[in-house]
C-alpha atoms as one frame of an Amber mdcrd trajectory, in Angstrom:
protein
   0.013   0.184   0.052   1.589   3.427  -1.003   2.004   5.678   1.823   0.158
   8.718   0.649   1.164  10.567   3.908   4.967  10.298   3.429   3.797  11.540
  -0.544   2.222  14.513   1.008   5.312  15.610   3.316   7.376  15.080   0.216
   5.459  17.111  -1.508   5.049  19.938   1.191   8.938  20.322   1.016   9.742
  20.300  -2.016   7.384  23.360  -2.155   8.879  24.871   0.990  12.140  24.902
  -0.362  11.172  26.160  -4.179   8.986  29.379  -2.056  12.603  29.902   0.080
  14.143  30.326  -3.318  12.149  32.642  -5.348  11.549  34.318  -2.207  15.192
  35.299  -1.654  15.227  38.920  -0.088  11.949  38.960   1.167  11.171  38.883
   4.885   9.970  36.092   6.930   6.246  36.747   7.064   6.026  37.442   3.323
   7.891  34.207   2.298   5.524  32.518   4.950   2.495  34.036   3.312   4.295
  32.971  -0.652   4.572  29.363   0.815   1.068  29.090   1.712  -0.133  30.472
  -1.459   1.940  27.787  -3.548   0.816  25.330  -1.175  -2.757  25.967  -0.969
  -2.951  26.250  -4.854  -1.197  23.157  -5.148  -3.420  21.119  -2.479  -6.831
  22.253  -3.422  -5.584  22.810  -7.064  -8.101  26.008  -7.182  -7.387  29.357
  -7.366 -10.349  30.614  -4.785  -9.291  31.603  -1.618 -11.613  29.832   0.688
 -10.396  26.362  -0.738  -6.629  27.296  -0.534  -7.409  28.525   3.079  -9.171
  25.215   3.703  -6.270  23.384   2.002  -3.780  24.701   4.848  -6.000  23.282
   7.635  -5.025  25.737  10.142  -6.187  25.683  13.849  -7.860  29.014  13.518
 -11.116  29.620  12.169 -11.327  29.514   8.557 -12.649  33.333   7.708  -9.743
  34.466   9.760  -7.389  32.602   7.626  -9.111  33.889   4.607  -8.833  37.573
   5.740  -5.280  36.866   6.496  -4.613  35.773   2.969  -6.912  38.482   1.692
  -4.951  41.305   3.635  -1.441  39.655   2.274  -2.705  39.616  -1.330  -3.972
  43.327  -1.102  -0.562  44.569   0.074   2.068  41.988  -1.487   3.792  44.278
  -3.657   7.083  42.308  -4.498   5.980  40.330  -7.649   9.201  41.381  -9.621
  11.574  40.048  -6.968   9.653  36.976  -6.995   9.920  36.522 -11.012  13.552
  37.502 -10.904  14.183  34.862  -8.450  12.444  32.605 -10.515  14.064  33.546
 -13.726  17.537  32.614 -11.616  16.014  28.920 -10.950  15.183  28.604 -14.999
  18.628  29.935 -16.118  20.152  27.114 -14.377  18.526  24.847 -15.891  18.961
  26.111 -19.298  21.956  26.996 -22.020  22.181  29.546 -24.197  20.878  27.397
 -26.906  17.676  26.536 -25.225  14.581  26.471 -27.337  12.201  28.996 -26.333
   8.509  28.233 -27.494   6.291  31.486 -27.676   2.543  30.569 -27.966  -0.507
  32.026 -27.645  -3.982  30.731 -25.562  -7.307  31.827 -24.006  -8.893  31.722
 -20.801 -12.344  31.231 -21.613 -14.879  32.476 -19.760 -18.834  31.826 -21.271
 -20.524  32.126 -18.084 -19.084  35.107 -16.076 -20.281  38.602 -16.485 -19.233
  40.638 -14.294 -15.810  39.902 -14.585 -13.799  43.106 -15.431 -12.676  43.907
 -19.019 -14.083  40.955 -20.424 -13.511  40.491 -24.379 -13.861  38.075 -27.497
 -11.763  34.909 -27.517 -11.529  31.822 -29.750 -11.646  29.096 -27.247  -9.015
  26.826 -28.278 -10.600  23.685 -26.961 -13.998  24.387 -29.255 -12.868  26.726
 -31.724 -15.993  28.863 -30.971 -15.602  32.206 -30.368 -16.765  33.011 -26.230
 -16.178  35.659 -23.948 -12.866  35.593 -21.786  -9.460  36.853 -21.891  -6.150
  36.290 -24.070  -2.778  34.442 -23.006   0.749  35.361 -23.999   3.202  32.429
 -22.675   6.612  31.366 -23.552   8.384  28.368 -22.013  12.024  27.511 -21.959
  12.753  23.847 -22.856  15.479  22.611 -20.187  19.074  21.559 -21.342  18.840
  18.147 -20.181  15.162  16.507 -20.109  13.852  19.134 -22.914  11.005  19.819
 -20.582   9.401  22.996 -20.651   9.909  25.475 -17.947   7.452  28.940 -17.784
   9.300  32.133 -18.361   6.683  34.244 -19.151   2.962  34.541 -18.532   0.396
  37.418 -19.534  -3.111  37.450 -19.654  -4.605  40.587 -21.394  -7.911  41.805
 -22.798  -8.392  43.532 -26.174 -10.902  46.123 -24.069  -8.583  47.429 -21.569
  -8.193  50.930 -22.084  -3.975  50.537 -21.786  -4.314  48.164 -24.961  -2.660
  48.644 -28.128  -2.680  45.472 -30.337  -2.054  41.493 -29.745   1.201  42.161
 -32.063   2.388  44.896 -29.295   1.355  42.291 -26.575   3.804  39.737 -28.005
   6.862  41.955 -28.630   6.252  42.982 -24.958   6.734  39.274 -24.198  10.249
  38.958 -26.780  11.756  42.207 -24.912  11.124  40.174 -21.315  12.966  37.165
 -23.112  15.581  39.575 -25.110  16.336  40.993 -21.485  16.658  37.845 -19.558
  18.093  35.445 -21.792  21.222  34.827 -24.517  20.617  35.845 -27.722  21.388
  32.661 -29.171  18.353  30.775 -27.645  16.182  29.755 -30.501  12.753  31.360
 -30.650   9.992  29.227 -32.282   6.644  30.475 -33.044   3.686  28.659 -35.280
   1.984  29.911 -37.893  -0.067  32.484 -36.144   2.968  34.778 -36.073   4.197
  34.452 -39.115   4.058  38.183 -40.008   6.041  41.197 -40.840   6.370  42.560
 -37.530   8.048  39.217 -35.980  10.830  38.723 -38.611  11.581  42.486 -38.145
  12.196  42.053 -34.585  14.123  39.570 -34.849  16.621  40.501 -37.543  16.885
  43.744 -36.017  17.880  41.712 -32.630  20.123  39.314 -34.515  17.971  36.547
 -32.588  17.767  33.323 -33.923  14.126  32.226 -34.786  11.835  29.749 -36.214
   8.532  30.597 -37.529   6.235  28.049 -39.160   4.708  30.136 -42.753   1.336
  30.367 -43.848   0.616  28.837 -47.217  -0.860  32.389 -48.478   3.228  33.950
 -47.788   5.056  35.267 -50.454   8.839  34.762 -50.639  11.512  36.361 -52.586
  13.294  33.274 -54.866  15.720  33.473 -57.606  14.824  37.368 -57.444  11.255
  37.094 -57.983   8.512  37.576 -55.512   6.956  34.027 -55.494   3.794  31.950
 -53.250   5.606  29.588 -50.697   3.743  26.901 -51.286   4.459  27.117 -55.033
   8.341  27.431 -54.426   7.713  24.504 -51.662   5.928  22.075 -54.056   8.823
  22.083 -56.746  11.122  20.038 -53.999  11.106  16.188 -52.867  13.342  16.526
 -49.827  16.839  14.782 -49.787  16.956  14.794 -46.087  15.298  12.301 -44.224
  13.876  12.334 -40.205  11.682   9.363 -38.455   9.235  11.390 -36.332   7.684
   9.422 -33.434   4.153  11.481 -32.759   1.988  11.216 -29.465   0.138   8.721
 -31.049   3.137   6.618 -31.138   3.080   6.113 -34.300   6.328   6.999 -36.520
   6.158   9.575 -39.445   9.171   9.349 -42.069   9.901  12.369 -42.969  11.432
  13.822 -45.997  13.053  17.497 -45.899  14.564  20.328 -48.742  16.320  23.295
 -47.657  15.723  26.569 -50.100  17.411  29.888 -49.383  15.060  32.225 -49.778
  13.938  35.988 -48.648  11.206  38.015 -47.759   9.698  40.816 -50.016   9.786
  43.317 -46.882  13.346  42.548 -46.112  15.087  41.466 -49.252  18.584  42.135
 -48.356  18.274  39.884 -45.295  19.151  36.038 -46.528  16.623  33.404 -44.563
  16.198  29.483 -45.074  12.673  27.852 -45.761  13.024  24.270 -44.767   9.952
  22.341 -46.017   9.249  19.190 -44.031   6.766  16.512 -46.161   5.138  14.152
 -44.213   2.131  15.667 -41.993  -0.365  15.417 -44.626  -1.155  16.597 -48.183
   0.378  20.241 -47.190   3.707  20.431 -46.474   5.122  22.336 -43.416   7.110
  25.530 -43.853   9.312  26.652 -41.868  11.698  30.358 -42.122  14.614  30.402
 -40.256  17.638  32.766 -39.743  19.685  29.713 -38.243  23.019  29.348 -40.268
  25.769  26.563 -40.157  28.223  25.197 -42.196  26.651  21.628 -41.130  24.616
  19.758 -44.150  22.256  18.351 -41.801  20.871  21.685 -40.550  17.462  21.442
 -42.090  17.240  18.469 -39.999  18.289  20.312 -36.873  15.960  22.949 -37.535
  13.099  20.782 -38.054  14.105  18.618 -34.703  13.565  21.925 -32.884  10.353
  23.115 -34.392   9.098  19.676 -33.607   9.913  19.989 -29.870   7.039  22.317
 -29.240
């Protein structure tokens, strides 16, 4: 029979150790508050203050525990310090060549009526338009296990008075990782980020990137502006890669490597990596990563597939 009491104790001890690391520089009362919040969230699996208070199982009344946590939340202003301490932990588990995954998401609140600044979002699980908030997230893959560690998470609404644009929100996240992580870390982004504003940012800051291109994207190939899919279909791929999907099935991929430029940046040499095997339409990746290694197209493909 498994000893759940022992497991609970070990988990609590690890949370306390983690809390002490991210609370470096805080007073003991504030460290205690941080630990209680993290433990309460983990134990209750809820963000409701009443459930967090119940998880602490204090001898005082539940009302007093809730009041204390609420009071501490209201006066806690050391968020930036917690984030800085947390990022130091992340950096120890990543390298200068770590993969940084940029992605968006949503927090759907279809039944909420009174929450502040609700806006229209596309529910990622249903595909339907509902009310809620947009979510901008960036994770770094650890250097050994390639496990994702969050490094940036920001919730925003298009109805906020300070909202400028979704592109501006993404740039904020990119500036955050530019500030805290090496410029050699590989930024990887899905088709939703195939826009000149992001190519401009990475080229200006000389940061390596991999962006999956949309099939209606125009590129410069042999000095002419051509649809990217038309160029991709001219190649069969001379590199091979066996990729094992989440369902356990192995996919035999063929990969082609094509030097290109973009109409908006005609003087900047880029690479297009075309991957066949994931359906009728090939996967097309645009990157500024350069290497003398002939297997570069395979490496770029593997990096993107880590998403």
